[in-house]
N, C-alpha and C positions, 0 to 999 in steps of 0.2 A: 880439184877435185875431193870426190865426197871423202874418200878414205887419207887424201891429207888433212881433211880438217878432224877425222877421227884420231888421226895420230895428234894429232895437237888436241884433243881433246882428252888423251891419255886412255882412249877408247880400244888400243892395240897394245894386247900383251905377248910375250912371249911370241916374238915377229920371227918368223922363218924367211920369208921375204917379204916386200911391199917396193914391186916395181910395176912402169909404165908400159902396157900393152904395146907392138910393133906400130900401129896406126896413130898411138897417141892420145888414143880417144876413153880410154878408162886405166885403172891401174887392177893389179890384180896382186891379193894378200895371200898368207897363209901363217896362221899363228891363231893364240886366243883373241877370241872378240868380247871386250869387258861389257856384261849385263849388268852387276852390281857394284861398283867403285870400292878399294878400299879406302879408309878414313886416311888422314893427314896422318902421318906420322913420325915430323919433327917441325921443329920451328921454321922451317924452309920451306915448305909445304910438300916436301915429297910424300906420295903416296903411299900406302901400304899395300900388299898385292891384292886386287880382287873380291870380292864375297864370290864373287859367280860368274863364270864366264859361261860362251859358247866354243868349247873345246877344241881346238884343229881345226878350226875355220875355214872353211876356204870361199872367198869373196871376188868377187870380179862387179866394179862400180866403175861409172864415170862421173856422170849427176846423180845416178841413181844404182843401187844396189842390183842389178840385173842376173847374178848368180850367188846363193848362198847354201854353203852344206854348211855340217858343224854336228858335235857332238854334247849333248844334255845328259847332263848328272840326271835330271828329275823332268819329270813332265810339265810340273808347275812349275818349271822357268820360261817355257812357250811362252805365257805372256807377260811374262818382264823381258823379255826378245821381241815380243810385237810390239810392246807398248814404248820401248824403247828405240826401235827400228823402222816398223812398218810403215813410217812417213815416208822414207826413205827409199822403200821398196818400188822397182818399177813398175809399171803396168804388166808388163809378161815376164816378171821375176819368175825363175825357178828356183828351187829349193829342196833340198832331203835331209834331214834330222834325225841322226842317231842318238834312239834316247836309250839311256840304261833301265830305268824300271818301267819300261812299259810292255803291254802283256803280246801285242801281235801287230804286225803293220798295219797301218791304215792312211787316209788320205784326207785333209781338214781342206777346207776352203772356209780362208780368211780376207774379206775384202774383195773380194773376188781372183784370188790369188790361192791357188792349188798347190798345198805341201805336203809332201810325202813323209812319213813319220816311218823308222826301221827301229826294233827294237835292237840293242848292242850292249850287253856286256864290256867285252874288251875290243878292242881293234882300233885302225885310224879312220876316222872320216875318209880320208883322199881315198884309201886303198878299200873300205867298202862301198864305197860312192863308183869304184872304178867296175868293180864286181858287181853290185846291181845295178850297171850300164853296159856290161860283157865287154869292158872294156881293155885291152890288154898294154904292157909298155910299151909294145911296139907300136902305138897309137901315138903314142908319144915321142918316138925317137928323134932325136935331133933338135928338138925343141925348145925356146925358153923356157924358165917357168912362167911365165905371163901367157905365153902362147898353149902352153898346155891344160892352164884354165879357158882360155879361148876352146881350144878342141874340146874340154869336157862340157863346157856347154853348149856347144852345137850336138853334140851326142844327146844330152838331155831334153833339150828342145822338141825332139821327135821320141821322145820316152813318154810311155803311157804304163802306165804298171797296174794292169787289167786288173791280177789276183788283189789287190789291196780294197777293200770297201770304202768308199767312202763317208766320213761319219761327221758328227759335228765338234767341233772344237770341245764343245761342252762334254760332249760323250768321251772323246779321246782322253779328257784329263782325268775321267776315272779308272780308264782302262790300264792301269800300275798293279806294282807289285812292290815288292821290299827289295829288288836285288839293287846292289851297288856295285859300283866301278871296280873293276879288278884289276890291282894295280899289281905292275911283277917289276924287280929291279933289283940292287943290292940288297943283302940280308947282310 
């Protein structure tokens, strides 16, 4: 399956989980998705941390990616993501990207796929996607991690964000500010 290939290619980073769906037709993943890998860090070929990632990605994929949700630190990372992964997008793929330096929510169409882009300086893409789709924790009660992703995809398939204008990717790339990710933790 596609996510197994990504794992072998060291494209999955900070893996929260990677598990097969109950039907066995797809794998579900939560963790970072590598956009720009790190350099080789030692004589054994171990890689340094990636230079850029799609943060806290939520991916459901069989032979193709059917759902991709994640966080991008900058809008200019979207073309990098598209270059690296768009060949693996299913024709009916659903996606939401939460972008730190985006000025307003929009939709873009790339190669026939509509992508929802939403500004987010701090937050977790999974939680923000739940809120965007008006889902509650009870919608996932008793489900395995993989089943939760299937449930979210089911909700995303029927979701139409009418309040977000459709703009070209080129226009969306200019809709930025100087915002940076807010990080909280031990001081």
